C-alpha positions as CSV (number, residue, x, y, z in Angstrom):
1,X,-7.2,-3.4,34.5
2,X,-10.0,-5.5,33.9
3,X,-13.4,-5.5,36.5
4,X,-15.7,-7.5,34.8
5,X,-17.2,-4.8,33.1
6,X,-16.9,-3.8,29.7
7,X,-13.7,-1.9,28.2
8,X,-13.8,1.9,28.7
9,X,-11.3,1.9,25.7
10,X,-9.4,-0.3,22.9
11,X,-6.1,0.9,21.6
12,X,-5.9,1.3,17.1
13,X,-3.1,-0.3,15.7
14,X,-2.8,1.9,13.1
15,X,-2.2,5.4,15.0
16,X,-2.2,3.8,18.5
17,X,-4.9,6.3,20.0
18,X,-7.9,5.3,22.3
19,X,-11.2,5.2,20.6
20,X,-14.4,3.2,21.9
21,X,-14.9,-0.4,21.7
22,X,-18.1,0.2,20.5
23,X,-17.2,1.4,16.6
24,X,-15.9,0.0,14.1
25,X,-13.7,2.9,12.3
26,X,-11.0,4.9,14.1
27,X,-12.3,9.0,14.3
28,X,-9.0,10.0,14.3
29,X,-7.0,8.0,11.1
30,X,-10.0,5.8,9.4
31,X,-8.7,2.5,10.2
32,X,-11.0,-0.4,10.4
33,X,-11.4,-2.3,13.9
34,X,-14.2,-4.6,13.1
35,X,-16.4,-5.6,11.0
36,X,-19.5,-4.9,12.8
37,X,-19.9,-3.3,16.1
38,X,-20.7,-5.4,19.0
39,X,-23.7,-5.1,21.2
40,X,-24.4,-2.7,23.5
41,X,-25.2,-4.8,26.9
42,X,-28.8,-4.4,28.5
43,X,-29.1,-2.2,32.1
44,X,-27.8,-4.3,35.1
45,X,-26.4,-6.7,32.7
46,X,-22.8,-7.4,32.1
47,X,-20.9,-7.1,29.0
48,X,-20.0,-10.5,27.1
49,X,-16.6,-11.1,26.2
50,X,-15.2,-13.0,23.1
51,X,-13.8,-16.4,24.0
52,X,-10.7,-16.7,23.9
53,X,-7.4,-17.4,26.2
54,X,-7.6,-14.0,27.7
55,X,-5.4,-11.4,27.2
56,X,-6.0,-7.7,27.2
57,X,-8.2,-5.8,25.5
58,X,-6.7,-5.4,22.3
59,X,-6.1,-9.5,22.1
60,X,-10.1,-9.5,22.5
61,X,-10.6,-7.2,19.2
62,X,-8.1,-9.8,17.6
63,X,-10.3,-12.4,17.7
64,X,-13.7,-10.8,17.1
65,X,-12.3,-9.0,13.6
66,X,-12.1,-12.6,12.4
67,X,-14.6,-14.0,10.6
68,X,-16.0,-17.6,10.6
69,X,-14.1,-19.7,8.5
70,X,-11.1,-17.7,7.7
71,X,-7.9,-18.4,9.1
72,X,-5.5,-16.5,11.1
73,X,-3.4,-14.6,9.9
74,X,0.3,-15.4,9.1
75,X,2.4,-13.3,11.5
76,X,3.5,-11.5,8.5
77,X,0.5,-10.4,7.9
78,X,-1.3,-9.2,11.6
79,X,0.5,-6.1,11.3
80,X,-1.3,-3.3,9.8
81,X,0.1,-1.8,7.0
82,X,-0.6,1.6,7.6
83,X,2.9,3.1,9.5
84,X,1.6,5.4,12.7
85,X,4.3,7.7,11.9
86,X,2.6,8.8,8.6
87,X,-0.8,8.2,9.3
88,X,-1.5,11.6,11.2
89,X,0.4,13.7,9.1
90,X,-0.7,15.3,5.6
91,X,0.0,13.6,2.6
92,X,2.0,16.6,1.1
93,X,4.0,14.1,-1.5
94,X,0.2,13.6,-3.2
95,X,-1.0,16.8,-2.7
96,X,2.1,18.2,-4.7
97,X,1.5,15.3,-7.6
98,X,-2.6,16.4,-7.8
99,X,-1.9,20.1,-7.7
100,X,0.9,19.5,-10.0
101,X,-1.8,18.0,-12.5
102,X,-4.7,20.2,-11.8
103,X,-2.3,23.2,-12.2
104,X,-0.2,21.9,-15.8
105,X,-3.8,21.1,-16.8
106,X,-5.1,24.7,-17.0
107,X,-1.9,25.9,-17.8
108,X,-1.5,24.3,-21.2
109,X,-4.5,25.4,-21.9
110,X,-3.9,28.9,-21.9
111,X,-0.1,28.6,-22.8
112,X,-0.2,25.4,-25.9
113,X,3.1,25.8,-27.1
114,X,4.3,25.0,-23.4
115,X,2.3,21.6,-23.7
116,X,4.3,20.5,-26.9
117,X,7.8,20.4,-24.5
118,X,6.1,18.3,-22.2
119,X,4.4,15.1,-23.4
120,X,6.3,12.3,-25.5
121,X,5.8,12.7,-29.4
122,X,8.4,10.7,-31.5
123,X,11.9,9.6,-30.3
124,X,13.5,11.8,-27.4
125,X,16.2,13.7,-28.9
126,X,17.9,14.5,-25.8
127,X,14.3,16.2,-24.6
128,X,15.0,13.7,-21.6
129,X,12.8,15.4,-19.4
130,X,10.0,14.4,-21.2
131,X,9.8,11.5,-19.5
132,X,8.8,13.0,-15.9
133,X,7.1,16.0,-17.7
134,X,4.5,14.0,-19.9
135,X,2.5,12.9,-16.6
136,X,1.7,16.3,-16.2
137,X,0.4,17.0,-19.4
138,X,-3.7,17.1,-20.7
139,X,-4.4,18.4,-24.3
140,X,-6.9,17.5,-26.8
141,X,-10.9,17.3,-27.0
142,X,-12.5,14.7,-24.9
143,X,-9.0,14.6,-22.7
144,X,-11.4,16.0,-19.6
145,X,-12.6,12.2,-18.8
146,X,-8.7,10.8,-18.9
147,X,-7.4,13.9,-16.7
148,X,-10.0,13.3,-14.3
149,X,-9.6,9.6,-13.9
150,X,-5.6,9.6,-13.8
151,X,-6.0,12.9,-11.3
152,X,-8.8,11.3,-9.1
153,X,-6.8,7.6,-8.8
154,X,-3.1,9.3,-7.9
155,X,-5.2,11.4,-5.4
156,X,-6.9,8.0,-4.1
157,X,-4.3,5.4,-4.0
158,X,-1.3,8.1,-3.3
159,X,-3.1,9.6,-0.4
160,X,-3.2,5.7,1.1
161,X,0.2,4.7,0.0
162,X,1.2,8.0,1.7
163,X,-0.4,7.2,5.1
164,X,1.9,3.6,5.1
165,X,5.4,4.8,3.8
166,X,5.4,8.3,3.4
167,X,5.9,10.8,0.3
168,X,9.2,10.1,-0.6
169,X,7.6,6.3,-1.9
170,X,4.6,8.1,-3.4
171,X,7.0,10.3,-5.3
172,X,9.3,7.4,-6.3
173,X,6.5,4.9,-7.5
174,X,4.9,8.0,-9.0
175,X,8.1,8.7,-11.3
176,X,9.3,5.7,-10.9
177,X,6.0,3.8,-12.8
178,X,5.8,6.6,-15.4
179,X,9.5,6.8,-16.5
180,X,9.8,3.0,-17.0
181,X,6.4,3.3,-18.7
182,X,7.6,6.0,-20.8
183,X,10.9,4.2,-21.9
184,X,8.9,0.9,-22.8
185,X,6.5,3.1,-25.0
186,X,9.7,4.5,-26.5
187,X,11.4,1.1,-27.4
188,X,8.8,-0.5,-28.8
189,X,7.1,2.0,-31.2
190,X,8.9,4.1,-33.7
191,X,6.9,7.0,-33.1
192,X,5.8,6.7,-29.7
193,X,3.1,9.1,-28.3
194,X,2.4,9.2,-24.1
195,X,1.1,11.8,-22.2
196,X,-1.1,12.0,-18.9
197,X,-0.7,10.0,-15.4
198,X,-2.1,6.6,-16.5
199,X,1.5,4.8,-15.5
200,X,1.8,7.0,-12.5
201,X,-1.8,6.4,-11.2
202,X,-1.2,2.2,-12.3
203,X,1.9,2.4,-10.1
204,X,0.5,3.9,-7.0
205,X,-2.7,1.6,-6.9
206,X,-0.8,-1.6,-7.7
207,X,1.9,-0.7,-4.6
208,X,-1.4,0.1,-2.4
209,X,-2.9,-3.0,-3.1
210,X,-0.2,-5.2,-2.7
211,X,-0.6,-5.7,1.3
212,X,-4.8,-6.9,1.0
213,X,-3.8,-8.8,-2.3
214,X,-1.5,-11.0,0.3
215,X,-4.1,-11.2,2.9
216,X,-6.5,-12.1,0.8
217,X,-4.4,-15.3,-0.9
218,X,-3.4,-16.0,2.9
219,X,-7.4,-15.6,3.3
220,X,-6.8,-13.3,5.9
221,X,-9.0,-10.3,6.7
222,X,-7.9,-6.6,4.7
223,X,-9.2,-3.6,4.8
224,X,-9.4,-2.3,1.5
225,X,-11.5,-3.4,-1.8
226,X,-10.0,-5.1,-4.1
227,X,-13.1,-5.3,-6.5
228,X,-13.2,-1.6,-6.6
229,X,-9.3,-1.2,-7.2
230,X,-9.7,-3.6,-10.0
231,X,-12.9,-1.8,-11.8
232,X,-10.4,1.4,-10.7
233,X,-7.6,-0.4,-13.0
234,X,-9.9,-1.4,-15.4
235,X,-10.8,1.7,-16.2
236,X,-7.2,3.4,-16.1
237,X,-6.6,0.7,-19.1
238,X,-9.5,1.3,-21.0
239,X,-9.1,4.8,-21.2
240,X,-5.8,4.4,-22.8
241,X,-6.8,2.3,-25.3
242,X,-9.9,5.4,-25.6
243,X,-7.0,7.8,-25.8
244,X,-5.3,7.5,-29.4
245,X,-3.0,10.0,-27.0
246,X,-2.3,7.8,-24.0
247,X,-0.2,4.8,-24.4
248,X,-2.1,1.5,-22.4
249,X,1.7,0.2,-23.0
250,X,3.3,2.7,-20.4
251,X,0.2,2.0,-18.2
252,X,0.9,-1.5,-18.4
253,X,4.5,-1.1,-17.6
254,X,3.4,1.6,-14.8
255,X,1.3,-1.1,-12.8
256,X,4.0,-3.9,-12.8
257,X,6.8,-1.9,-11.9
258,X,4.1,-0.2,-8.8
259,X,3.4,-3.9,-8.2
260,X,7.1,-4.8,-7.6
261,X,7.8,-1.7,-5.3
262,X,5.1,-2.5,-3.7
263,X,6.2,-6.0,-2.3
264,X,9.7,-4.3,-1.7
265,X,8.1,-1.7,0.1
266,X,6.2,-4.1,2.0
267,X,9.3,-6.9,2.6
268,X,11.1,-3.2,4.2
269,X,8.2,-2.4,6.3
270,X,8.1,-6.0,7.6
271,X,11.7,-5.9,8.2
272,X,11.5,-2.7,9.9
273,X,8.7,-3.6,12.0
274,X,10.6,-7.3,12.8
275,X,13.2,-5.4,14.1
């Protein structure tokens, strides 16, 4: 009910929590509520309400977020991509991928013979599991930077993607991008060499960026930093070029697979939301 005064709270569209109308980000899930905080009313002064066609505090909030000169979002982009079903849960899929990468980084240094069973080194010769394990293999001189960037990308973009679609989607994108990238390297090179998770990391990054890319193309408000995302993607590709043991082709193909998966997940999520 509106009594002419300021709203006591607004509803976060991501996690459905009641939050203060004078903050820019939800304290529970980190969702961006508006670009800047509203001006607090002076004592005895009525709060100014954004001009519009009425509606509840949520409608006024949406109107306040829209920047001057930016067209209204299409109906398919107005909803927030994060699903409240997963927003409050721990990102177990991403945690498992990061933990496995860190553990194998340590273990393969203690047991170098184990490392030789993991990467793609020439033809598979029946060792099909290397298509899955090569993304957890890091070994050699100056490999620490490559491992750090790849694992950080997995943790960052996997976590954000898992908030939208859940752990199964994260694991499917990671391994789907990695396996497809590995198969591409095997098909193109006579003696392919590939290890490290640049393919899976780029797949997660691309899948996460799809909703923001669509919003940017529609000149609508979006939450993510597409410039920072592009820099991270360029860094992953550049490291693959610099490290002879990291296949840049596997990484690029993995990114394309992630892009396709992101569009599929967005379409399925849109269909579910419409229903």
